[in-house]
C-alpha positions as CSV (number, residue, x, y, z in Angstrom):
1,X,-10.2,19.6,-17.3
2,X,-9.6,22.5,-15.1
3,X,-6.0,23.9,-14.9
4,X,-5.6,22.5,-11.3
5,X,-6.2,19.0,-12.6
6,X,-3.3,19.1,-15.1
7,X,-1.3,15.9,-15.0
8,X,1.8,17.7,-13.8
9,X,0.4,19.8,-11.0
10,X,2.1,17.7,-8.3
11,X,5.3,19.5,-9.2
12,X,3.9,22.9,-10.1
13,X,0.9,23.3,-7.9
14,X,0.4,27.0,-8.9
15,X,-0.5,25.9,-12.4
16,X,-0.3,28.0,-15.5
17,X,-1.1,31.7,-16.1
18,X,-4.2,31.6,-18.3
19,X,-2.3,33.4,-21.1
20,X,0.4,30.7,-21.0
21,X,-2.3,27.9,-20.8
22,X,-3.9,29.1,-24.1
23,X,-0.6,28.7,-25.8
24,X,0.3,25.5,-24.1
25,X,-2.8,23.4,-24.5
26,X,-2.8,21.3,-27.7
27,X,-6.3,19.8,-27.3
28,X,-7.9,22.2,-29.9
29,X,-5.6,20.5,-32.5
30,X,-4.8,17.0,-31.3
31,X,-8.3,16.1,-30.2
32,X,-8.7,14.6,-33.7
33,X,-6.5,11.8,-32.4
34,X,-9.1,10.5,-30.0
35,X,-9.9,7.4,-32.1
36,X,-6.2,6.4,-32.0
37,X,-6.0,7.3,-28.3
38,X,-8.9,5.0,-27.6
39,X,-7.5,2.2,-29.8
40,X,-4.2,2.5,-27.9
41,X,-6.0,2.6,-24.5
42,X,-7.7,-0.7,-25.3
43,X,-4.5,-2.4,-26.5
44,X,-2.3,-1.0,-23.7
45,X,-4.9,-1.9,-21.0
46,X,-4.7,-5.5,-22.2
47,X,-0.9,-5.3,-21.9
48,X,-1.2,-3.9,-18.4
49,X,-3.5,-6.8,-17.6
50,X,-0.8,-9.3,-18.6
51,X,1.7,-7.4,-16.4
52,X,-0.6,-7.6,-13.4
53,X,-1.1,-3.9,-13.2
54,X,-4.8,-4.3,-13.9
55,X,-7.0,-7.1,-12.5
56,X,-9.4,-8.9,-14.8
57,X,-12.3,-6.8,-13.3
58,X,-10.3,-3.6,-13.8
59,X,-9.6,-4.6,-17.5
60,X,-13.3,-5.3,-18.1
61,X,-14.3,-2.0,-16.6
62,X,-11.8,-0.1,-18.5
63,X,-12.7,-1.7,-21.9
64,X,-16.3,-1.0,-21.1
65,X,-15.5,2.6,-20.4
66,X,-13.7,2.8,-23.7
67,X,-16.8,1.6,-25.5
68,X,-19.0,4.2,-23.7
69,X,-16.6,7.1,-24.3
70,X,-16.3,6.1,-27.9
71,X,-20.0,6.1,-28.5
72,X,-20.4,9.4,-26.8
73,X,-17.7,11.1,-28.8
74,X,-18.9,9.6,-32.1
75,X,-22.4,10.8,-31.4
76,X,-21.2,14.2,-30.4
77,X,-22.7,13.8,-26.9
78,X,-19.4,14.1,-25.1
79,X,-16.8,16.9,-25.5
80,X,-13.2,16.3,-24.5
81,X,-11.8,18.7,-22.0
82,X,-8.2,19.0,-20.9
83,X,-4.6,20.0,-21.8
84,X,-4.2,17.5,-24.6
85,X,-6.0,14.5,-26.1
86,X,-4.1,12.0,-23.8
87,X,-5.1,13.6,-20.5
88,X,-8.6,14.4,-21.9
89,X,-9.4,10.8,-22.9
90,X,-7.9,9.5,-19.6
91,X,-10.2,11.9,-17.7
92,X,-13.2,10.8,-19.8
93,X,-12.4,7.1,-19.0
94,X,-12.0,7.9,-15.3
95,X,-15.5,9.4,-15.4
96,X,-16.9,6.0,-16.5
97,X,-14.8,3.6,-14.5
98,X,-12.8,5.5,-11.9
99,X,-9.6,3.8,-10.5
100,X,-8.8,1.5,-13.4
101,X,-8.4,4.6,-15.7
102,X,-5.9,6.1,-13.2
103,X,-3.7,3.0,-13.6
104,X,-3.8,3.3,-17.4
105,X,-0.8,5.6,-17.6
106,X,1.5,3.1,-15.8
107,X,4.7,2.6,-17.7
108,X,4.1,5.2,-20.4
109,X,4.5,8.9,-21.1
110,X,2.7,11.4,-23.2
111,X,5.9,11.5,-25.2
112,X,5.7,7.9,-26.4
113,X,1.9,8.1,-26.5
114,X,1.8,11.0,-29.0
115,X,4.6,9.4,-31.1
116,X,2.6,6.2,-31.3
117,X,-0.8,7.9,-32.1
118,X,0.8,10.2,-34.6
119,X,2.4,7.3,-36.4
120,X,-1.0,5.4,-36.5
121,X,-2.7,8.5,-38.0
122,X,0.0,9.0,-40.6
123,X,-0.1,5.4,-41.7
124,X,-3.8,5.8,-42.1
125,X,-3.4,9.0,-44.1
126,X,-0.9,7.3,-46.4
127,X,-3.3,4.5,-47.0
128,X,-6.1,6.9,-47.8
129,X,-3.8,9.0,-50.1
130,X,-2.8,5.9,-52.1
131,X,-6.4,4.9,-52.5
132,X,-7.5,8.4,-53.6
133,X,-4.6,8.8,-56.0
134,X,-5.5,5.5,-57.6
135,X,-9.0,6.7,-58.0
136,X,-7.7,9.8,-59.7
137,X,-5.4,7.6,-61.9
138,X,-8.4,5.5,-63.0
139,X,-10.3,8.7,-64.1
140,X,-7.2,9.8,-66.1
141,X,-6.6,6.3,-67.6
142,X,-10.3,6.1,-68.6
143,X,-10.0,9.4,-70.4
144,X,-6.9,8.1,-72.2
145,X,-8.9,5.0,-73.3
146,X,-11.8,7.1,-74.5
147,X,-9.5,9.5,-76.5
148,X,-7.7,6.6,-78.2
149,X,-6.9,7.6,-81.8
150,X,-7.3,11.3,-81.3
151,X,-4.1,13.3,-82.1
152,X,-3.1,16.7,-80.7
153,X,-0.2,19.0,-80.6
154,X,2.5,18.6,-77.9
155,X,4.0,21.8,-76.6
156,X,7.4,22.8,-75.3
157,X,7.8,26.4,-74.0
158,X,4.1,26.6,-74.7
159,X,4.9,26.5,-78.4
160,X,3.7,23.8,-80.8
161,X,6.3,21.1,-81.0
162,X,5.2,17.7,-82.4
163,X,2.1,15.6,-82.9
164,X,1.2,13.1,-80.2
165,X,-1.9,11.0,-79.3
166,X,-4.1,12.7,-76.8
167,X,-4.0,9.5,-74.7
168,X,-0.2,10.0,-74.4
169,X,-0.9,13.4,-72.8
170,X,-3.2,11.7,-70.2
171,X,-0.9,8.9,-69.5
172,X,2.0,11.3,-68.9
173,X,0.0,12.5,-65.9
174,X,-0.8,9.0,-64.8
175,X,2.9,8.1,-64.7
176,X,3.5,11.0,-62.3
177,X,0.7,10.0,-60.0
178,X,2.1,6.4,-59.9
179,X,5.3,7.8,-58.5
180,X,3.2,9.6,-55.9
181,X,1.7,6.3,-54.8
182,X,5.2,4.9,-54.3
183,X,6.2,7.9,-52.2
184,X,3.1,7.5,-49.9
185,X,3.9,3.8,-49.6
186,X,7.4,4.7,-48.5
187,X,6.1,7.2,-46.0
188,X,3.8,4.6,-44.6
189,X,6.7,2.2,-44.1
190,X,8.6,4.9,-42.3
191,X,5.7,5.4,-39.9
192,X,5.3,1.7,-39.3
193,X,7.5,1.4,-36.2
194,X,5.9,1.4,-32.7
195,X,7.5,3.8,-30.2
196,X,5.3,2.7,-27.2
197,X,7.5,1.5,-24.4
198,X,10.0,4.3,-24.7
199,X,8.4,6.3,-21.9
200,X,9.4,9.9,-21.6
201,X,12.9,9.3,-22.9
202,X,14.6,6.3,-21.3
203,X,12.1,3.4,-21.6
204,X,9.9,1.7,-19.1
205,X,10.6,-0.7,-16.3
206,X,7.5,-2.7,-17.3
207,X,8.5,-5.9,-19.2
208,X,5.9,-7.0,-21.7
209,X,5.7,-8.4,-25.3
210,X,6.1,-5.2,-27.3
211,X,5.6,-7.0,-30.6
212,X,2.3,-8.4,-29.4
213,X,1.2,-4.9,-28.5
214,X,2.5,-3.5,-31.8
215,X,0.6,-6.1,-33.7
216,X,-2.6,-5.2,-32.0
217,X,-2.1,-1.6,-32.9
218,X,-1.4,-2.4,-36.6
219,X,2.4,-2.0,-36.5
220,X,4.9,-4.5,-38.0
221,X,8.1,-3.1,-36.5
222,X,9.4,-1.7,-33.2
223,X,11.4,1.4,-32.4
224,X,14.7,0.2,-30.9
225,X,16.0,3.4,-29.3
226,X,13.8,5.3,-26.8
227,X,15.7,8.6,-27.2
228,X,15.1,8.6,-31.0
229,X,11.6,7.1,-30.8
230,X,10.0,9.9,-28.9
231,X,11.5,12.7,-31.0
232,X,11.4,11.2,-34.5
233,X,9.1,12.9,-36.9
234,X,10.8,11.8,-40.1
235,X,7.7,9.8,-41.0
236,X,5.5,12.9,-40.8
237,X,7.9,14.9,-43.0
238,X,8.0,12.1,-45.5
239,X,4.2,12.1,-45.6
240,X,4.2,15.9,-46.1
241,X,6.9,15.7,-48.7
242,X,4.9,13.0,-50.6
243,X,1.9,15.2,-50.4
244,X,3.8,18.3,-51.6
245,X,5.0,16.4,-54.6
246,X,1.5,15.2,-55.2
247,X,0.4,18.8,-55.0
248,X,2.9,19.8,-57.6
249,X,1.6,17.1,-59.9
250,X,-2.0,18.1,-59.3
251,X,-1.0,21.7,-60.0
252,X,0.6,20.7,-63.3
253,X,-2.4,18.7,-64.3
254,X,-4.7,21.5,-63.3
255,X,-2.6,24.0,-65.3
256,X,-2.8,21.8,-68.4
257,X,-6.6,21.5,-68.0
258,X,-7.1,25.2,-67.5
259,X,-5.2,25.8,-70.7
260,X,-7.0,23.0,-72.5
261,X,-10.4,24.4,-71.5
262,X,-9.6,27.9,-72.6
263,X,-10.9,29.1,-76.0
264,X,-7.4,29.4,-77.4
265,X,-7.0,25.7,-77.1
266,X,-10.5,24.4,-76.9
267,X,-9.6,20.8,-76.4
268,X,-12.3,20.5,-73.8
269,X,-15.1,22.7,-72.4
270,X,-15.0,23.4,-68.7
271,X,-17.2,20.6,-67.4
272,X,-20.7,21.2,-66.1
273,X,-21.0,20.7,-62.3
274,X,-17.4,21.5,-61.8
275,X,-17.2,25.0,-63.3
276,X,-18.6,28.4,-62.2
277,X,-19.7,31.6,-63.9
278,X,-18.9,35.2,-63.4
279,X,-20.7,37.7,-61.2
280,X,-20.3,40.3,-64.0
281,X,-19.7,38.5,-67.3
282,X,-22.7,36.3,-68.2
283,X,-20.9,34.4,-70.9
284,X,-18.2,33.1,-68.7
285,X,-17.5,29.4,-67.9
286,X,-14.6,29.3,-65.4
287,X,-12.7,26.1,-64.6
288,X,-12.5,27.2,-61.0
289,X,-12.0,23.6,-59.7
290,X,-8.8,23.2,-61.7
291,X,-7.6,26.6,-60.6
292,X,-8.2,25.7,-56.9
293,X,-6.3,22.5,-57.4
294,X,-3.5,24.6,-58.8
295,X,-3.7,26.9,-55.8
296,X,-3.8,24.3,-53.1
297,X,-0.4,23.0,-54.1
298,X,1.1,26.1,-52.4
299,X,-0.5,25.1,-49.2
300,X,0.8,21.6,-49.4
301,X,4.3,22.8,-50.1
302,X,4.1,25.2,-47.2
303,X,3.1,22.5,-44.8
304,X,6.1,20.3,-45.7
305,X,8.4,23.3,-45.4
306,X,6.9,24.3,-42.0
307,X,7.7,20.9,-40.4
308,X,11.2,20.7,-42.0
309,X,12.0,24.1,-40.5
310,X,10.6,23.1,-37.1
311,X,12.7,19.9,-36.9
312,X,16.0,21.3,-38.1
313,X,16.9,23.1,-34.9
314,X,15.8,20.5,-32.3
315,X,18.0,18.4,-30.2
316,X,17.4,14.6,-30.0
317,X,14.4,13.3,-28.0
318,X,11.1,15.0,-27.3
319,X,10.8,18.8,-27.2
320,X,7.6,20.9,-26.8
321,X,8.1,22.3,-30.3
322,X,6.9,19.0,-31.6
323,X,3.4,20.0,-30.5
324,X,3.3,22.0,-33.7
325,X,3.8,19.0,-36.0
326,X,0.2,17.9,-36.2
327,X,-1.5,21.0,-37.6
328,X,0.5,20.7,-40.8
329,X,-0.3,17.0,-41.2
330,X,-4.0,17.4,-40.4
331,X,-4.3,20.3,-42.8
332,X,-2.5,18.4,-45.6
333,X,-4.8,15.4,-45.0
334,X,-7.9,17.6,-45.2
335,X,-6.7,19.3,-48.4
336,X,-5.9,16.1,-50.1
337,X,-9.2,14.6,-49.2
338,X,-11.2,17.5,-50.6
339,X,-9.0,17.7,-53.8
340,X,-9.0,14.0,-54.6
341,X,-12.7,13.7,-54.0
342,X,-13.6,16.4,-56.6
343,X,-10.9,15.9,-59.3
344,X,-11.7,12.4,-60.5
345,X,-15.4,13.1,-61.4
346,X,-14.4,16.5,-62.9
347,X,-11.8,14.8,-65.2
348,X,-14.3,12.1,-66.1
349,X,-16.8,14.8,-67.1
350,X,-14.4,16.3,-69.7
351,X,-15.4,15.7,-73.3
352,X,-12.7,16.2,-76.0
353,X,-13.5,18.4,-79.0
354,X,-12.1,16.6,-82.1
355,X,-12.4,19.7,-84.3
356,X,-10.3,21.9,-82.0
357,X,-7.8,19.1,-81.5
358,X,-7.4,18.7,-85.3
359,X,-7.2,22.5,-85.8
360,X,-4.1,22.5,-83.6
361,X,-2.3,20.0,-85.9
362,X,-0.4,22.6,-88.0
363,X,2.4,22.0,-90.5
364,X,4.9,23.4,-87.9
365,X,4.5,20.1,-86.1
366,X,6.1,18.2,-89.0
367,X,9.4,20.2,-89.3
368,X,11.4,17.6,-87.5
369,X,9.9,15.0,-89.8
370,X,11.3,16.7,-92.8
371,X,14.7,16.9,-91.1
372,X,14.6,13.2,-90.4
373,X,13.6,12.6,-94.1
374,X,16.8,14.4,-95.1
375,X,18.8,12.3,-92.6
376,X,17.5,9.2,-94.3
377,X,19.0,10.5,-97.5
378,X,22.4,10.8,-95.9
379,X,22.3,14.4,-94.8
380,X,24.0,15.0,-91.4
381,X,21.3,16.0,-88.8
382,X,22.9,19.4,-88.0
383,X,22.8,20.3,-91.7
384,X,19.3,19.0,-92.1
385,X,18.2,21.0,-89.0
386,X,19.7,24.2,-90.5
387,X,18.1,24.0,-93.9
388,X,14.7,23.0,-92.5
389,X,14.9,26.1,-90.3
390,X,15.7,28.2,-93.3
391,X,12.7,26.7,-95.2
392,X,10.4,27.6,-92.3
393,X,11.8,31.1,-92.1
394,X,11.2,31.6,-95.8
395,X,7.6,30.3,-95.5
396,X,7.0,32.6,-92.5
397,X,8.3,35.6,-94.4
398,X,6.0,34.7,-97.4
399,X,3.1,34.1,-95.1
400,X,2.4,30.6,-96.4
401,X,2.9,27.0,-95.3
402,X,6.3,25.5,-96.4
403,X,4.6,23.2,-98.9
404,X,3.0,26.3,-100.5
405,X,6.4,27.9,-101.3
406,X,7.2,27.6,-105.0
407,X,9.3,24.6,-105.8
408,X,12.2,26.8,-107.0
409,X,12.3,28.6,-103.7
410,X,12.4,25.4,-101.8
411,X,15.0,23.6,-103.9
412,X,17.1,26.8,-103.7
413,X,17.4,26.2,-100.0
414,X,18.1,22.4,-100.5
415,X,17.6,20.3,-103.6
416,X,15.9,17.5,-101.6
417,X,12.9,19.8,-100.8
418,X,10.8,18.4,-103.6
419,X,7.0,18.4,-103.8
420,X,6.9,14.7,-103.2
421,X,9.1,14.8,-100.1
422,X,7.6,17.8,-98.5
423,X,4.0,16.8,-99.5
424,X,4.4,13.3,-98.1
425,X,4.8,14.5,-94.5
426,X,1.7,13.4,-92.4
427,X,0.8,13.4,-88.8
428,X,-0.1,9.7,-89.0
429,X,3.3,9.0,-90.4
430,X,5.0,11.0,-87.7
431,X,3.1,9.1,-85.0
432,X,3.8,5.7,-86.6
433,X,7.5,6.4,-86.6
434,X,7.3,6.9,-82.8
435,X,5.1,3.9,-82.0
436,X,7.7,2.2,-79.9
437,X,8.3,2.9,-76.2
438,X,8.4,5.6,-74.8
439,X,7.0,7.4,-77.9
440,X,3.7,9.0,-78.5
441,X,2.6,6.7,-81.3
442,X,-0.1,4.0,-81.3
443,X,2.0,1.0,-80.3
444,X,3.7,2.7,-77.4
445,X,0.4,4.3,-76.2
446,X,-1.3,0.9,-76.4
447,X,1.4,-0.6,-74.2
448,X,1.2,2.2,-71.7
449,X,-2.6,1.9,-71.6
450,X,-2.5,-1.8,-71.0
451,X,0.0,-1.4,-68.2
452,X,-1.9,1.4,-66.5
453,X,-5.3,-0.4,-66.8
454,X,-3.8,-3.6,-65.4
455,X,-2.2,-1.7,-62.5
456,X,-5.4,0.1,-61.6
457,X,-7.8,-2.8,-62.0
458,X,-9.3,-1.5,-65.2
459,X,-8.3,-4.2,-67.7
460,X,-6.3,-7.4,-68.4
461,X,-3.0,-5.6,-69.4
462,X,-2.1,-8.1,-72.1
463,X,-2.7,-8.1,-75.8
464,X,-5.2,-10.5,-77.2
465,X,-2.5,-12.2,-79.2
466,X,-0.5,-13.0,-76.1
467,X,-3.7,-14.3,-74.4
468,X,-4.4,-16.6,-77.3
469,X,-0.8,-17.8,-77.3
470,X,-0.8,-18.5,-73.6
471,X,-4.1,-20.4,-73.8
472,X,-2.9,-22.5,-76.7
473,X,0.1,-23.6,-74.7
474,X,-2.1,-25.0,-71.9
475,X,-4.5,-28.0,-72.0
476,X,-8.0,-27.4,-73.1
477,X,-10.9,-27.7,-70.6
478,X,-11.8,-31.1,-71.8
479,X,-8.2,-32.4,-71.5
480,X,-8.0,-30.9,-68.0
481,X,-11.2,-32.7,-67.1
482,X,-9.7,-36.0,-68.4
483,X,-6.5,-35.5,-66.5
484,X,-8.3,-34.7,-63.3
485,X,-10.6,-37.7,-63.6
486,X,-7.7,-40.0,-64.2
487,X,-5.8,-38.6,-61.2
488,X,-8.6,-39.1,-58.7
489,X,-9.5,-42.5,-60.3
490,X,-13.2,-41.8,-60.4
491,X,-15.8,-40.9,-63.0
492,X,-17.8,-37.8,-62.9
493,X,-21.1,-37.6,-61.1
494,X,-24.2,-35.7,-62.1
495,X,-24.7,-32.4,-60.3
496,X,-27.3,-29.7,-60.2
497,X,-28.8,-28.6,-63.5
498,X,-27.6,-31.8,-65.1
499,X,-24.0,-30.6,-65.0
500,X,-21.3,-33.2,-65.1
501,X,-18.9,-32.8,-62.1
502,X,-15.6,-34.4,-61.6
503,X,-14.9,-36.4,-58.4
504,X,-12.7,-33.6,-57.1
505,X,-15.4,-31.0,-58.0
506,X,-12.7,-28.8,-59.6
507,X,-14.4,-28.9,-63.0
508,X,-18.1,-28.6,-63.8
509,X,-19.4,-28.9,-67.4
510,X,-22.9,-27.6,-67.9
511,X,-25.3,-28.9,-70.6
512,X,-24.8,-25.6,-72.5
513,X,-21.1,-26.2,-72.8
514,X,-20.1,-23.6,-70.2
515,X,-17.3,-24.9,-68.0
516,X,-16.9,-23.9,-64.3
517,X,-13.4,-24.6,-63.0
518,X,-10.6,-23.3,-60.8
519,X,-8.7,-20.4,-62.4
520,X,-5.3,-20.8,-64.1
521,X,-2.6,-18.2,-64.5
522,X,-3.6,-17.9,-68.2
523,X,-7.1,-16.8,-67.0
524,X,-5.9,-13.6,-65.3
525,X,-6.4,-11.3,-68.4
526,X,-9.9,-12.7,-68.8
527,X,-10.7,-12.3,-65.1
528,X,-9.4,-8.7,-65.2
529,X,-11.5,-8.0,-68.3
530,X,-14.7,-9.3,-66.8
531,X,-14.1,-7.2,-63.7
532,X,-13.0,-4.0,-65.4
533,X,-16.4,-2.7,-66.4
534,X,-17.7,-3.2,-62.8
535,X,-14.6,-1.4,-61.5
536,X,-15.2,1.6,-63.8
537,X,-18.8,1.7,-62.4
538,X,-17.5,1.6,-58.8
539,X,-19.3,-1.7,-58.3
540,X,-16.2,-3.8,-57.6
541,X,-13.1,-2.8,-55.7
542,X,-10.2,-2.5,-58.1
543,X,-7.7,-5.3,-58.0
544,X,-4.5,-4.8,-60.0
545,X,-3.4,-7.5,-62.3
546,X,-0.3,-8.0,-60.1
547,X,-2.6,-8.8,-57.2
548,X,-4.7,-11.2,-59.3
549,X,-1.6,-13.2,-60.1
550,X,-0.8,-13.4,-56.4
551,X,-4.4,-14.5,-55.6
552,X,-5.2,-16.7,-58.6
553,X,-5.7,-19.8,-56.4
554,X,-8.7,-18.0,-54.8
555,X,-10.6,-17.8,-58.1
556,X,-13.2,-19.9,-59.9
557,X,-14.1,-19.0,-63.5
558,X,-16.8,-19.8,-65.9
559,X,-15.4,-20.4,-69.4
560,X,-17.3,-20.4,-72.7
561,X,-15.6,-21.0,-76.1
562,X,-12.2,-20.4,-74.5
563,X,-13.1,-17.1,-72.9
564,X,-13.7,-16.2,-69.2
565,X,-17.3,-15.0,-68.9
566,X,-17.7,-15.0,-65.1
567,X,-15.6,-15.1,-62.0
568,X,-15.7,-15.3,-58.2
569,X,-13.1,-15.7,-55.4
570,X,-12.8,-16.8,-51.8
571,X,-10.7,-14.4,-49.7
572,X,-9.6,-15.5,-46.2
573,X,-10.0,-12.5,-43.9
574,X,-9.1,-14.4,-40.7
575,X,-8.9,-17.9,-39.3
576,X,-12.7,-17.9,-38.7
577,X,-13.9,-15.7,-41.6
578,X,-13.9,-15.8,-45.4
579,X,-15.4,-13.5,-48.0
580,X,-17.1,-14.0,-51.4
581,X,-15.4,-11.4,-53.5
582,X,-14.8,-10.4,-57.1
583,X,-18.1,-11.9,-58.2
584,X,-18.7,-10.7,-61.7
585,X,-20.6,-12.0,-64.7
586,X,-20.0,-10.6,-68.2
587,X,-23.2,-8.7,-69.2
588,X,-23.9,-10.9,-72.2
589,X,-23.8,-13.9,-69.9
590,X,-26.4,-12.7,-67.4
591,X,-29.4,-14.9,-66.7
592,X,-27.6,-18.2,-67.0
593,X,-27.3,-18.9,-63.3
594,X,-23.5,-18.6,-63.3
595,X,-23.4,-16.3,-60.3
596,X,-25.2,-18.8,-58.1
597,X,-23.0,-21.7,-59.3
598,X,-19.8,-19.7,-58.6
599,X,-21.0,-18.7,-55.1
600,X,-21.8,-22.4,-54.5
601,X,-18.2,-23.3,-55.5
602,X,-16.8,-20.7,-53.2
603,X,-19.0,-21.9,-50.3
604,X,-17.8,-25.5,-51.0
605,X,-14.1,-24.3,-50.8
606,X,-14.9,-22.5,-47.5
607,X,-16.4,-25.6,-46.0
608,X,-13.4,-27.7,-47.2
609,X,-11.0,-25.2,-45.4
610,X,-13.0,-25.5,-42.2
611,X,-14.2,-21.9,-42.2
612,X,-17.1,-21.4,-39.8
613,X,-18.4,-18.2,-41.5
614,X,-18.6,-16.6,-44.9
615,X,-19.6,-13.0,-45.7
616,X,-20.1,-10.6,-48.6
617,X,-20.7,-6.9,-49.1
618,X,-23.2,-6.4,-51.9
619,X,-26.0,-4.4,-53.4
620,X,-27.5,-7.6,-54.7
621,X,-29.0,-8.6,-51.4
622,X,-31.9,-10.8,-52.8
623,X,-29.4,-12.7,-54.9
624,X,-27.2,-13.6,-51.9
625,X,-30.3,-14.4,-49.9
626,X,-31.3,-16.9,-52.5
627,X,-27.8,-18.4,-52.0
628,X,-28.6,-18.9,-48.3
629,X,-27.0,-15.7,-46.9
630,X,-28.7,-13.4,-44.4
631,X,-28.3,-9.7,-43.8
632,X,-25.7,-9.0,-41.2
633,X,-25.0,-6.0,-38.9
634,X,-21.9,-4.2,-40.2
635,X,-20.3,-4.0,-36.7
636,X,-19.9,-7.7,-36.7
637,X,-17.6,-7.6,-39.7
638,X,-14.6,-5.7,-38.2
639,X,-11.9,-7.7,-40.0
640,X,-13.3,-6.8,-43.4
641,X,-13.4,-3.2,-42.4
642,X,-9.7,-3.0,-41.5
643,X,-8.4,-5.2,-44.3
644,X,-10.2,-3.8,-47.4
645,X,-12.5,-1.0,-46.5
646,X,-9.8,1.4,-45.5
647,X,-8.5,1.1,-49.1
648,X,-11.9,1.6,-50.7
649,X,-12.7,4.8,-52.6
650,X,-16.2,4.7,-51.2
651,X,-15.1,4.1,-47.6
652,X,-16.8,7.3,-46.3
653,X,-20.0,6.6,-48.1
654,X,-20.4,2.9,-48.4
655,X,-23.8,1.8,-49.7
656,X,-23.2,-2.0,-49.7
657,X,-25.2,-4.3,-47.5
658,X,-23.4,-6.9,-45.4
659,X,-24.6,-10.5,-45.7
660,X,-23.3,-13.6,-44.0
661,X,-23.6,-17.4,-44.1
662,X,-22.9,-19.6,-41.1
663,X,-21.1,-22.7,-42.2
664,X,-20.9,-23.9,-38.6
665,X,-24.0,-23.5,-36.4
666,X,-23.7,-20.6,-34.0
667,X,-20.7,-19.0,-35.7
668,X,-22.5,-15.7,-36.1
669,X,-23.3,-15.5,-32.4
670,X,-19.7,-16.3,-31.5
671,X,-18.5,-13.5,-33.9
672,X,-20.9,-11.1,-32.2
673,X,-19.3,-11.9,-28.8
674,X,-15.8,-11.4,-30.0
675,X,-16.4,-8.3,-32.1
676,X,-16.0,-5.8,-29.3
677,X,-12.8,-7.2,-28.1
678,X,-11.2,-7.2,-31.5
679,X,-12.4,-3.9,-33.2
680,X,-14.4,-0.9,-32.3
681,X,-16.6,0.5,-35.1
682,X,-18.7,-0.7,-38.0
683,X,-18.0,0.2,-41.6
684,X,-17.1,3.9,-42.0
685,X,-20.2,6.0,-43.0
686,X,-20.5,9.3,-44.7
687,X,-21.6,11.1,-41.5
688,X,-18.5,10.1,-39.6
689,X,-15.1,10.1,-41.4
690,X,-12.7,9.3,-38.6
691,X,-13.3,5.8,-37.3
692,X,-11.2,4.4,-34.4
693,X,-8.4,2.0,-35.3
694,X,-8.5,-1.8,-34.9
695,X,-7.3,-3.7,-32.0
696,X,-6.5,-7.2,-33.0
697,X,-7.0,-9.7,-30.2
C-alpha cells in the first residue's frame, strides 16, 4: 500500500515523512496475524450481513475473496503491503471483490481489531505451549519409569546430601512443568474475552449479537468496557510471564543435565544426535542443546520484562506504544516452539550409567541416618546432630570412612557409635524410611509415577491391588449379561462369528470367551494401560485418566479373564459428525478380530444417535477400508482440526490419513458444501505452521 493510500489520509493528506513511516508501520511484525485477520473478516462479514450492511451478494463475494487471498498467502504467491496487517488484508480483499471489502470496516476500529486478533493468537499459543509442555513431561516421566530402582545422590549447595531414587529427580522436574501447564491455562482464560465491538474507544453504534460473533471466533466471554478492552494487554503479559517461568524451569532442568552429563558426575553421556564436538578438542562431547535451553531462558525473561515496562506508564485505552507488544509475544512463541521440539527427544535419548550413579553413593549420604538412629534411642536431635558431626570430622581428619574409625575412637565421641549401629546403615534402609509422600523412597516414587503417568496419558494411575478390589466389588461379566437380559426381557441372539449378543447389544460374548461390552468406571485403569504403549510411541493422542473418567460412556472394551485387552470410543465432534478414537488392542491380543468388532460397535452407536457421518484419522488405512470407510480429503474434516489437532504434539507434521463412513447417504457431499463456510484450512502440515483460525457457522 502506498503512503497516500493510508487509511487516515483523509485527515492528513500530506502523509508521513518516509523516516517516520519506517518507524510507524507495523506490518513487518504484525503480518503474522493474517490468519486471524482473515478469520475475523469472515466472521465479521457474516455479522455485517445480519445488520444489513452487506447484501447477500456482497457477503458471498467477500467470503470468496477471503478464500482467494488465503490461498495466495498460504502458497506465498501474494505479499501483503500496507501500514499494518489490518489495512493490508483489507486492501488485498478489495483487489478481489472491490466495494464489499470497503464496507468491511463498518462499525469497527483497528484498535478493537488488533485487540481481538492478538487475543486469538495468544489463546492459540497457550494451547500449543500446554501441549508441548505435556510432551516434555511425558519424556521426563518415561525416563523416571525406566530408571525405577536406581538410586543416586541428592545435592544441596552442590554438595552430596542424601540418597534418593533417580526417578525422584526426574519427577521433581515433572512437578514443576505441571505448574507451567496451569499457568498457561490461566493465561489462555485471561485472553478468552472478545473486545470486538469496542470500536476505537467508545463502542459501535451497530447493534448485533456479540456473543454469536464471539462464538464463531472461538471466544467464550465478552469484554464489557470498551475503554479497557482496546488497551488491555494483561493476557499477553500473563502468557509471557508463564513462558518466563517455564524458561526458568527449562534452565534448571538443563543445568542439572549439563552437570549430570559431565565426567565429574557421569550419570549420563551427552546423547548422540543432540550433542556437538569441539573445533579444537577432538575428544569433546558437548551437551550444547541443554546449554542453549539454559541460555534461552534469559530471552524469555527479557520478553516478559519488556512488555511489563511498556505497560506500566500507559494511560487507559489504546496507545500507539502497544504496537510494540507483539514482537515479544511472537519471539517467545518461536523460542518455546524450537525448545520444546528438541528437548523431549534429547531427554528420551539419555541412558543412565548405573556404575557412576552407584559410585556417587558415599557414606556421607548416611550421616543423618545415624543421627536418626540415635534419636530412636532417646537422644535429642540437636545432641545427635552434634556428635555425628564430630564423628565425621574425626573420620575426615583420619582420612577414612566413619565406619573405619577404631571402635574406641567412635565410642569416645558417643557410646552408641558401635560397630553394629554404624555398620547397619544402608542406602536401601534410608530410602525405605522415606517411602511415604513426599519422600524419595520407593512407595512415594511409585505414587508420584502413577499420578504423573495417569495425568499425561501414559498409564492407569492406580495400583493393581486397587484395580482388583474395584473389580471384585462390581458384577462379573456373566452377571452383567444376565441382568441386562432380564431387564430387556429378551434372550440373546446369535451374531457374527457365532458370538452371543444380548438384545440391547451392550454385551457380546465370543466363542473364545472374550467379552465385548460397554466400559465401566472400573475399566479406566485397564483402558489407560492398553492405550499407554501406543501413547509412548506417538500412535495415539494422550488422554489423561481424568479425561477418561469424564468420557467413560464413549468407550467399548474387550475383556478377557477380567482384564481389558482392547478398547475403542465414539467421540461426538459436532451434531453431524462423530469420530472413532482411542482404538487400541493389546499386542498379545492382535489377530483376534477385536479391532473390527469394536469399530462395528462404535458404528452401531453412531447410527443409534442419528449421526450422519463417522470419521477416523489413522495410519491403518486398509483396516478401516475393510470396515467400510473410505479415504477422505482432510479439508472436509474441519471440526476435528479445531477440536483435537491443535492440541496434538504432531500437529505440524501429521502423517495420519483421514477416512470417513457415511451413515446417511450423501452426508459426505453435504459436509463438502459446508466446509468452506465453517472453517478455512485442512489439517496443519509441516510446510505451513500457522493455519487460519476456525469460523463456526
